[in-house]
C-alpha positions in Angstrom: -6.1 22.5 -3.1 -4.8 24.4 -6.0 -6.5 27.4 -4.5 -4.3 26.6 -1.1 -1.5 26.8 -3.1 -2.2 30.0 -5.0 0.6 32.5 -4.9 3.3 30.1 -4.2 6.3 30.6 -6.7 7.8 27.5 -8.6 10.7 28.0 -6.7 9.0 27.6 -3.4 6.9 25.2 -3.9 10.3 22.8 -5.3 11.9 24.0 -2.1 8.9 21.8 -0.2 9.2 18.8 -2.3 12.7 18.5 -1.6 12.3 19.6 2.1 9.3 16.8 2.4 11.2 14.0 0.6 14.4 14.4 2.7 12.8 14.5 5.3 10.6 11.3 5.2 13.9 9.5 3.5 16.9 11.3 4.8 17.6 8.2 7.1 17.4 5.8 4.1 19.0 7.9 1.8 22.1 7.5 4.3 21.6 3.8 4.5 21.3 3.3 0.6 21.9 6.4 -2.0 22.4 3.8 -4.5 18.6 2.4 -4.0 17.0 6.1 -3.8 18.9 7.3 -7.0 17.1 3.9 -8.4 13.5 4.9 -6.6 13.9 8.7 -7.7 14.6 7.7 -11.3 11.4 5.8 -11.4 9.3 8.7 -10.2 10.8 11.1 -13.0 9.2 8.3 -15.7 5.7 10.3 -15.5 3.3 12.0 -13.1 1.6 8.9 -12.1 4.9 7.0 -10.9 5.8 10.7 -9.4 2.7 10.5 -7.3 2.9 7.2 -6.1 6.4 7.9 -4.5 5.2 10.5 -2.8 2.5 9.7 -0.3 5.1 12.3 2.2 4.2 15.5 0.1 -0.3 14.2 -0.4 0.1 14.4 3.2 1.7 17.6 3.7 -0.3 19.1 1.6 -3.2 18.1 4.2 -2.0 19.0 6.5 -2.9 22.4 5.1 -6.6 21.5 3.9 -10.0 22.2 5.7 -11.4 19.1 5.9 -14.8 19.2 4.8 -15.8 15.4 5.4 -14.4 14.4 8.7 -15.7 14.8 12.3 -14.0 13.1 15.6 -15.4 9.6 14.9 -14.5 10.2 10.7 -11.3 11.1 11.2 -9.9 8.5 13.5 -10.6 5.2 11.1 -7.9 2.9 10.0 -6.6 4.0 6.5 -4.8 1.9 3.8 -2.5 5.6 3.6 -1.4 5.2 0.1 -4.5 3.8 -2.0 -3.2 4.9 -5.8 -5.2 2.9 -8.4 -2.5 0.3 -8.7 -2.7 -0.6 -5.1 -5.8 -3.3 -6.0 -5.7 -6.8 -6.7 -5.9 -10.7 -5.4 -4.4 -12.3 -2.5 -5.0 -15.6 -0.8 -7.3 -14.9 2.5 -7.0 -17.2 5.6 -10.0 -19.0 4.5 -8.1 -19.8 1.3 -10.7 -17.7 -0.7 -9.1 -15.7 -3.7 -10.0 -12.6 -2.9 -10.1 -9.1 -5.1 -9.3 -6.4 -2.4 -7.0 -3.5 -1.6 -3.2 -4.3 -1.3 -0.1 -3.1 0.3 -0.4 -1.8 3.7 3.1 0.0 3.7 1.6 3.4 4.8 -1.5 2.6 7.0 -2.4 4.1 9.8 -5.5 5.8 11.5 -6.4 8.8 9.7 -9.5 10.6 8.1 -11.6 8.7 5.8 -11.7 11.4 3.2 -7.8 11.0 2.7 -8.0 7.4 0.9 -10.8 8.5 -1.6 -8.7 11.7 -2.1 -5.7 9.9 -3.0 -7.5 7.3 -4.9 -9.4 10.1 -6.8 -6.6 12.0 -7.9 -4.3 9.0 -8.6 -7.3 8.0 -11.4 -7.3 11.2 -12.7 -3.4 11.4 -13.7 -3.7 7.1 -15.0 -6.7 8.3 -17.1 -4.9 12.0 -18.1 -2.2 9.1 -19.4 -5.0 7.5 -21.3 -6.1 10.7 -23.3 -9.5 10.9 -21.3 -10.8 14.0 -21.0 -12.0 15.7 -17.7 -16.0 14.6 -18.4 -14.7 11.0 -18.4 -13.0 11.0 -15.9 -15.4 12.9 -13.8 -17.8 10.3 -14.5 -16.0 7.1 -13.8 -15.0 8.8 -10.3 -18.7 9.5 -9.2 -19.4 5.9 -10.1 -16.4 4.8 -7.7 -18.0 7.1 -5.0 -21.2 6.2 -5.3 -20.4 3.0 -5.4 -18.4 3.2 -2.4 -21.4 5.0 -0.8 -23.9 2.3 -1.0 -21.8 -0.1 -0.4 -21.1 1.9 2.8 -24.5 2.0 3.5 -25.1 -1.7 3.1 -22.9 -1.9 5.9 -25.4 -0.2 8.3 -27.2 -3.1 7.8 -25.3 -6.0 7.5 -24.7 -8.2 10.9 -21.2 -9.5 9.8 -19.7 -6.9 7.6 -16.3 -9.0 8.1 -17.6 -11.8 5.5 -17.8 -9.8 2.7 -15.7 -9.8 0.0 -15.4 -9.6 -3.6 -15.0 -13.0 -4.9 -15.0 -15.2 -7.8 -18.9 -15.2 -7.6 -20.1 -11.9 -7.3 -17.7 -9.9 -9.3 -17.5 -9.2 -13.3 -15.1 -7.8 -16.3 -11.2 -7.1 -15.1 -11.4 -8.4 -11.7 -13.4 -11.0 -12.2 -10.7 -12.0 -14.5 -7.9 -11.2 -12.8 -9.2 -13.4 -9.8 -9.5 -16.6 -12.4 -5.8 -15.9 -14.0 -5.2 -15.7 -9.8 -7.0 -19.4 -9.4 -4.3 -20.9 -11.8 -1.4 -19.7 -10.7 0.6 -22.5 -8.5 3.1 -22.4 -5.5 5.3 -24.9 -7.6 5.8 -22.3 -10.3 6.6 -19.3 -7.7 9.0 -22.0 -6.2 10.8 -22.8 -9.8 11.2 -18.8 -10.4 13.4 -18.7 -6.5 14.8 -21.4 -6.4 16.4 -25.1 -7.1 16.9 -27.8 -6.6 20.0 -29.6 -5.3 20.2 -33.7 -4.1 16.8 -33.6 -3.7 17.3 -30.2 -1.4 15.4 -27.0 -2.7 17.2 -23.8 -1.8 17.1 -20.0 -3.2 18.9 -19.1 -6.6 21.6 -17.0 -6.9 20.6 -14.1 -8.3 21.5 -9.9 -8.2 19.2 -9.3 -5.3 20.0 -11.8 -3.3 23.1 -12.1 -0.9 24.4 -15.2 1.4 24.2 -14.3 5.2 27.3 -14.6 7.4 26.1 -17.0 10.5 26.0 -14.1 12.9 23.1 -12.5 11.0 21.6 -15.8 9.9 21.4 -16.5 13.7 19.8 -12.8 14.2 17.1 -13.4 11.2 16.3 -17.2 12.8 16.0 -15.9 16.1 13.5 -12.8 14.0 11.7 -15.8 13.0 11.1 -17.6 16.6 9.5 -14.4 17.4 7.2 -13.7 14.2 5.9 -17.5 15.5 4.3 -15.6 18.5 2.3 -13.3 16.2 0.7 -15.5 13.7 -2.9 -16.7 13.8 -3.3 -20.0 13.6 -5.3 -21.1 10.2 -8.6 -21.5 10.2 -9.7 -24.9 8.1 -5.8 -24.8 6.3 -3.0 -26.9 6.9 0.0 -25.6 9.4 3.3 -25.8 8.4 6.2 -26.7 10.5 8.4 -23.3 10.3 11.0 -25.2 9.5 13.6 -23.3 7.6 15.3 -24.3 4.5 17.2 -21.4 3.4 17.6 -17.8 3.7 18.9 -14.7 2.0 19.0 -10.8 2.6 17.2 -8.9 -0.6 17.3 -5.2 -1.1 13.7 -3.5 -0.7 10.4 -4.1 -3.0 8.3 -1.7 -5.0 8.6 1.7 -5.7 7.8 3.0 -2.1 10.3 0.4 -0.4 13.9 2.0 -1.7 16.2 1.3 1.1 14.6 -0.6 3.1 16.6 -4.1 4.7 14.7 -7.3 3.5 15.1 -11.2 4.1 13.6 -13.8 1.9 12.9 -17.4 3.6 12.3 -20.7 2.9 10.1 -22.8 4.6 9.3 -26.6 4.9 5.8 -26.9 4.2 2.8 -28.3 4.4 4.3 -32.1 4.3 7.7 -33.0 2.7 7.0 -32.9 -0.8 9.2 -30.4 -2.8 6.5 -28.7 -4.6 4.1 -27.0 -1.5 7.5 -25.1 0.8 6.8 -21.8 1.6 8.8 -18.2 0.9 8.4 -15.7 3.7 9.5 -12.4 3.1 10.7 -10.0 6.1 10.7 -6.5 5.4 11.8 -3.4 7.7 8.5 -1.4 8.1 8.5 2.4 7.6 7.3 5.1 9.5 3.5 5.7 7.7 2.9 9.3 5.8 -0.4 9.6 7.5 1.9 9.5 10.9 3.6 12.6 10.0 0.5 14.8 10.4 -1.3 12.4 12.6 -0.2 13.4 15.9 -2.1 11.1 18.1 0.1 9.9 20.8 -2.5 6.9 21.4 -2.5 6.2 18.6 1.6 5.7 17.8 1.6 4.0 21.8 -0.4 1.1 20.6 2.2 0.1 18.1 5.3 -1.5 18.7 6.9 -0.9 16.0 6.5 -0.4 12.5 6.3 -3.9 12.2 3.8 -4.6 14.0 2.1 -1.6 13.0 2.0 -3.0 9.1 0.4 -6.4 10.4 -1.9 -5.0 12.8 -3.0 -2.7 10.2 -3.2 -5.1 7.5 -5.5 -7.3 9.6 -7.7 -4.8 10.4 -8.2 -3.6 6.8 -8.4 -7.2 5.4 -10.2 -8.8 7.4 -9.3 -12.2 6.6 -5.7 -12.1 6.0 -3.3 -14.3 5.2 -2.5 -17.1 8.1 1.3 -16.2 7.5 0.9 -12.6 8.4 2.9 -11.2 11.6 6.2 -9.6 13.0 9.4 -9.3 14.4 12.2 -7.7 15.5 15.7 -7.8 14.4 18.4 -5.1 16.4 15.4 -3.5 18.0 13.8 -3.0 14.6 10.5 -3.9 13.4 9.9 -6.4 10.8 6.8 -6.8 8.7 6.3 -10.9 7.7 4.3 -12.2 5.7 4.4 -14.8 2.8 5.4 -14.2 -1.4 2.4 -15.8 -2.2 1.8 -16.7 -6.0 -2.0 -15.8 -5.3 -0.9 -12.0 -5.5 -1.7 -10.5 -8.8 -2.1 -6.7 -9.2 -4.9 -5.4 -11.3 -3.8 -4.6 -14.4 -4.9 -1.2 -15.8 -2.8 -1.4 -19.0 -5.2 -3.3 -21.3 -8.0 -1.2 -20.0 -8.3 1.0 -22.5 -11.8 2.3 -23.0 -14.5 4.0 -20.9 -16.6 1.3 -20.9 -14.3 -1.4 -20.0 -12.9 0.8 -16.9 -16.7 1.8 -15.5 -17.4 -1.3 -14.1 -14.1 -1.5 -12.8 -14.7 1.7 -10.5 -17.1 0.1 -8.9 -15.7 -3.0 -7.6 -12.8 -0.7 -6.1 -15.4 1.8 -4.5 -17.0 -1.3 -3.0 -13.3 -3.0 -1.9 -12.7 0.6 -0.9 -15.8 0.5 1.8 -15.1 -2.8 3.1 -11.6 -2.1 3.9 -12.6 1.0 5.8 -16.0 -0.8 7.5 -14.1 -4.0 9.0 -12.0 -2.3 11.1 -14.0 -0.9 13.8 -15.8 -2.0 16.9 -16.7 -5.3 15.0 -12.6 -6.3 14.8 -10.5 -7.3 17.9 -9.1 -3.8 17.4 -9.5 -1.7 19.6 -8.4 2.3 18.3 -11.8 1.9 16.4 -14.4 1.5 19.2 -17.3 2.0 16.6 -19.1 1.1 13.8 -17.1 3.0 11.2 -20.1 2.7 8.5 -22.6 4.7 10.6 -20.1 7.6 11.5 -19.8 7.5 7.4 -23.6 7.5 7.0 -23.9 10.0 9.1 -21.6 12.8 8.4 -22.9 12.2 4.6 -26.0 12.8 5.7 -28.5 14.7 2.9 -24.8 15.8 1.5 -24.3 12.8 -0.9 -24.1 15.0 -4.1 -22.1 17.8 -2.8 -19.8 15.2 -1.1 -19.3 13.1 -4.9 -18.5 16.2 -6.6 -15.9 17.7 -3.8 -14.3 14.6 -3.8 -14.2 14.7 -7.8 -13.4 18.6 -8.3 -10.4 17.6 -5.9 -9.2 14.7 -8.1 -8.9 17.4 -11.5 -6.9 20.1 -9.0 -4.9 18.2 -7.2 -4.1 15.9 -10.5 -3.1 19.3 -11.9 -0.9 20.4 -9.1 1.0 17.1 -9.3 2.0 17.2 -12.6 3.4 20.6 -12.2 5.0 19.3 -8.9 6.3 16.4 -10.8 8.2 18.7 -13.6 9.7 20.6 -10.2 11.1 17.6 -8.9 12.6 16.8 -12.3 13.9 20.2 -12.5 15.5 19.4 -9.0 16.7 16.2 -9.5 18.3 16.7 -12.5 20.3 19.7 -10.9 21.6 17.6 -8.4 19.2 19.8 -6.1 18.1 17.1 -3.6 20.5 16.6 -0.4 21.9 13.1 -0.3 21.2 12.5 -3.9 22.4 13.8 -7.4 20.8 12.3 -10.6 24.8 11.7 -12.1 25.8 9.8 -8.5 28.3 12.3 -7.7 28.3 14.3 -4.8 24.7 16.6 -5.1 24.5 20.0 -4.5 22.3 21.4 -1.5 19.5 23.7 -2.5 16.7 24.4 -5.2 16.9 27.0 -7.8 14.2 30.1 -7.3 
């Protein structure tokens, strides 16, 4: 990757970074400049935080990269789209199991299977650099991830039902096993106590700096959207259903470093019965344009989705196989929203306490298996028609007897792109500090256009 940018000056690259960010986020910047100023300050913390917030730049670079690891089939599979090291954790699936898996599907789309692997590998190289690991240690850990990925892909070629595979308490170890156990000890009541209060035996959302009360007109629009959402959920399997009776609804800000400026609502539903302890909290978040779609120009893929909310929910169902019973989508004023539960059973893998390679090695193996599962379940065996072949067979055939070459190439890419990102981070911070990102300035005053060379 570094070679593909040979001869590019810092000034040219800085301008490219600004141009890509403006192209990806200009409408949202206009809608909420303060939210993006906050997003950019978070991105300015370190190279890893910058990398997390710039999937759009990654795909702009991928568009110019000759990808040796794609062909007609493996260039058109379901991908998570923003597969970095902090996008793994637990959730409760539709059957009530605590599962460790990939999470966050805001950028999910169809594209090169290698893009997910490259994005993860580079992210881990950045995260491991922050832990002061040497390059050889980083390479060994990435090899463990990629070898486990290929092993699991090959295992799926021998399974009749790959959608039944999941990383759960019984087949995990180390930090992954621990996060599953910790998740199982959480409760819906604790989440409700944090977000809501009870007055006169009625539960409602607590007031807070990130919530706002809706006027009657906006509330009616949200309630109508919830009715449309109900037509998009899948009936629960072996679990109790809810009545979807709304107790309260508030407006909220975006979620996470990648969701600045996106409108969102939070809804409190009557739970599985009239007891106050099991009410359900839903989030309605406006879907964003996924970064891979900016370089994947296939009109058949684009035309498959009604809107970005539909695309997010459909992608998540494809990639998770056994998604939550509450996952669905809707529209508000013609704009797509993804709807899902704010669940107490979603816990991210915490890298802070993983300080030694010996602790991280088994984690990397399990992340490789989780990535393989994600890629291989959303194919001809699923209820989605965009991938009419067996992904595991396509990947296995592509790699063939070039397994060592595949692993080495992606490890080399991880180091190269991590170094590129460290340089890009400096260029971004300098541009942000200079007020050179149109629509956003570091001080909140009117910015200056252009980037100094």
